[in-house]
Structure formats: C-alpha cells, structure tokens
N, C-alpha and C positions, 0 to 999 in steps of 0.2 A: 404456510409452506416452509417457513423457516429457510428462505433463500439466502439469508446472511451467512448460512453455514457452508454454502457451495459457490458463492460469487467470489471472483478475484478481480482486483483492479489491473487493468492493462492500459498502456498508453500507446499512441500512434507514433511515438518517437522513431525516426528523425523527420517525419513529414512537417510540411510548413503549415498545414491546416490541421487543427486537432480539436478535441473537446477538452475544454478546461476541467481538470479534476476537481476544481473547487466547486464546480456546478453540481457534481455527483455528491460531494460531501454535504452540501447544503440540503440536498434532497434525499438523503438516506436518513432513516430513523437514527437517533443518537446510539441506541444500543447496538447497531449494526456497523457503525462506522470503522471502529478498530478492526473488526474481523474482515471486512471487505477491503479496506485499504492497506492492511498489514498482516494480521494474524493468519488469515487463510493461506496466503502465499508462503509465509513462513513454514506453515505445517504441511502443506502440500509438497514443497520442495524440500523439506527437511533441512531447512536453514537455521543457523543459530539466531537467537534474538539480537545478539550484538556481536561485533568483531573488534578486535584490538585496533588501535590507531597505528598507522604506519609510522615508522621513525620520521620525526620531524613534523608530523601531521598534528594539528590541534582540533579536537572535537568543538563543534559549535552549539551543540544541543544539550 
C-alpha cells in the first residue's frame, strides 16, 4: 500500500499523557522512518529542510 508515502508524524503535545514517538520509530520499517517522521511533513507543508540559526543560537546536531 506504500503507506509511508502518506503518513505524517503528529504528537499530542501539550497533553500530559502521550504515546512516545520512540515506540513508533521502533515499529516502522527502516525504509519508512525518515518519510513518516520528517520528509512527508516537509513536503506536505512545503517547508525548507533546514533553517538558519538565530543570532546567538548554537546548533546541536
């Protein structure tokens, strides 16, 4: 069905009870992880892959 092409990650933030996203990542096939957790959202909302750091901000990744 190629569901990894249409699924987007979503969180329950700011609710106190939530499903830990690490559970989802462990159970997704490896080939689908980046798409579901990142790429599909970027493409759906036409967001840039990266954004510049704010003045005084340090990137940690």
